[in-house]
N, C-alpha and C positions, 0 to 999 in steps of 0.2 A: 505401417504404409511406407514402399519408397517406391517412389517416380522417378522413370528417364525415361532415355531414348536410346533405339539401338546404336544411333549413328556418334553416341561418346561414351559405349558399354563400358571401354577401358580408363574412362575416368570419372566412372558412373561413383564409384566407393563401394561397391557390392560387394560382399565376400567374392574371394577366388572362383568357389564351388557355384555361387550363384552364375559369374560370369561364365563357367566353364559349361554350364548347363545350359544357358542362353545361347552360346558359341555353339553346342550341340544340335541343338533344336533350328538353327538359322542355317547348318551347315547343311541339315535335312532338307531344304528348300521346303517350305510346309506351305508357303504361297500357291506351290504347284502342287500339294496331294490333295485329296479330296477330304471330307472331313473323315476320321476315324481317330484311332487310339494306335502309336506307335511307341516301342520303345526304344530309347537312347544309351540306356547304360542301364541293364537287367532290370530289378523294382525298383532302382533307385532314383531313376530317372527317367520320367518318359512324359510324351506330350499328346493331349485330345486335340485335335482340329478342328473345328467349331465354325459352320456358316450356319444365322439365322437372322429374321428379322429381333430389332430391338424392340423393349415393350414398355410399358407404362410400368413404373417402379410400383406402384400399389398394386399390380396384378403376381407380384414376383416374389420371392422368399430371401433371405441372407442365406448366405452358407459359410458355414466354419471348418476347418480342419485342423486334427490333431498333430499325426505324421508325417503331413508333407507342408513344405509351404507350395503356395499357389505363384508362380509368374504369369501374369493375363498382358499377352503380346497380340496388341490390332493387328490387323493386317490388312484389311480395306473397310471404311465406311467408318463413321465416327459413333463413338458410345458412352454412355456415364456409366462410372461406376461409384455405388453409394457403398459406404464404409465407414469400420467405427474402430475403436481400439481397442485390446482384447479387453475381455470382461466387459464390454459394452451390446452385446447380445443380449436379446429380453425375448420370452415367450417361445420356446426352443421346442423341438420335438425331439426325440427317440435317436440318439445317437446311432449311426450305420457304420459299425465300427471296421467290417469289411471293406468296403468302399472309403472310408478315413472321410465321411461326410456328419453334418447336422443341418437340420436347416433352421431357421429362427424369422420370427414373424417381425421384429423389431430390432433398430441398432439406436442406442441410447445416443444422444449429444450425436448423431448421422452428420458425416462431411461427403461430399463427392468430387469427383476429378473427373475430369472429361479426357476420353483419349482420342487422339487420331492416327493414323496409319505410323507403326514403328515407334511406337511409346507403350512402354510397358509398366504393370503397376506389379509390385511383388506385397503378396499378402503373407504373414507369418504364423504359425498355427495359433490357432483361438482369435485371431482377428476377424472378424464378420465383413463379408462384401457382397454386395449386390451387382452383378456384372450384367452388361448387357440391357441397357434402360435408357430410353428414348431422350433426346439432348430436347429438339424441338418437334418432330415426327418421326413415325418409324422408318427406319433404313435397314437397310440389310448391311450386315457386319460378315466378314470372317477373320477369326483370330486362332491364335492359339495358347495354351493353358499349358503351362512347362511346369510340370509337378516333379520336386524333389523332395529326398527325402530329409526331415529336419536332422537327424541325427549325422547328415553329412558336417554339419556346420561343427560339430563337436569333435570330429576326427582331426 
């Protein structure tokens, strides 16, 4: 997991591919768009804009991906994201290969991070994460998840 802020994107240390993907997303003005799926660069880079109320961690399952890197960028509100390192997902369900996700009930050695508007967290393939969790009480949030095909890092 990599944590950063959009205001210091150019000095974040992210690979150029991820900086470019975030820049594409920000240029598309996600804060002004309704929730939905938006293509940024074919099937290689797209974004999902979401708006929902945070939930208690116990009511949520962790997700992990194989083909895409997740960049979770918070636009409004505050959220806690629980996460773990690659290989720490436990009690996982069947993989949903076409949609590139797998849900898991537990994360070994679980960690957490709190995002406020303008902050982002990058999750590489295999890193379980449970976004949209409450901090102190349920709050409405708006966020964009930028999906970047992992093979672009190898190009």
